[in-house]
C-alpha positions in Angstrom: -28.0 0.2 1.9 -24.6 0.6 0.4 -22.7 -2.5 0.6 -18.9 -1.5 1.3 -15.5 -4.2 0.7 -12.8 -4.3 2.3 -11.0 -7.9 1.8 -13.4 -9.7 3.6 -16.0 -7.5 5.6 -18.6 -6.4 3.6 -20.4 -2.8 5.1 -23.9 -1.8 4.9 -24.4 1.5 5.9 -27.8 3.6 4.7 -27.4 5.5 1.5 -27.7 9.5 1.7 -24.8 10.0 3.8 -21.2 10.9 2.3 -18.1 8.4 1.9 -16.6 10.0 4.3 -18.9 10.1 7.0 -20.0 6.3 6.4 -16.9 5.5 6.9 -16.4 7.2 10.3 -19.1 5.8 11.9 -17.8 2.7 10.9 -14.6 3.2 12.9 -12.8 3.3 9.4 -10.1 6.2 9.1 -11.1 7.9 5.5 -7.9 8.5 5.5 -6.2 4.6 5.5 -8.7 3.3 2.5 -9.4 3.9 -1.6 -13.0 3.7 -2.0 -13.3 2.3 -5.8 -16.8 2.1 -8.0 -16.5 0.3 -11.4 -12.4 0.6 -11.4 -13.0 4.1 -11.0 -11.8 5.8 -7.2 -15.0 7.5 -5.7 -14.0 10.8 -4.0 -14.8 11.4 0.5 -17.7 13.6 -0.4 -19.7 11.6 -2.5 -22.9 11.3 -1.7 -24.1 7.9 -1.4 -26.7 6.2 -3.5 -29.6 3.1 -2.8 -28.1 0.3 -4.4 -24.3 1.1 -4.6 -21.2 -1.4 -4.4 -17.9 0.3 -3.5 -15.1 -1.4 -3.0 -12.7 -0.3 0.0 -9.1 -0.5 -0.6 -6.2 -0.1 1.9 -3.7 3.1 1.4 0.1 1.3 2.3 2.7 3.4 2.9 6.7 2.9 3.3 9.9 4.1 2.7 
């Protein structure tokens, strides 16, 4: 399993899917978050691997 953390929420998703697929399955729009692992951005096309833990940071925009 893969762990995705967003604020106080913790999600577990199966390995093997892309990050984008996992986010969409959770009902999270991929455009609204950035995934980070060990201080580095993880692209949406990244295939999730067993045991990974990613932090999801909300994207904030404004004018």
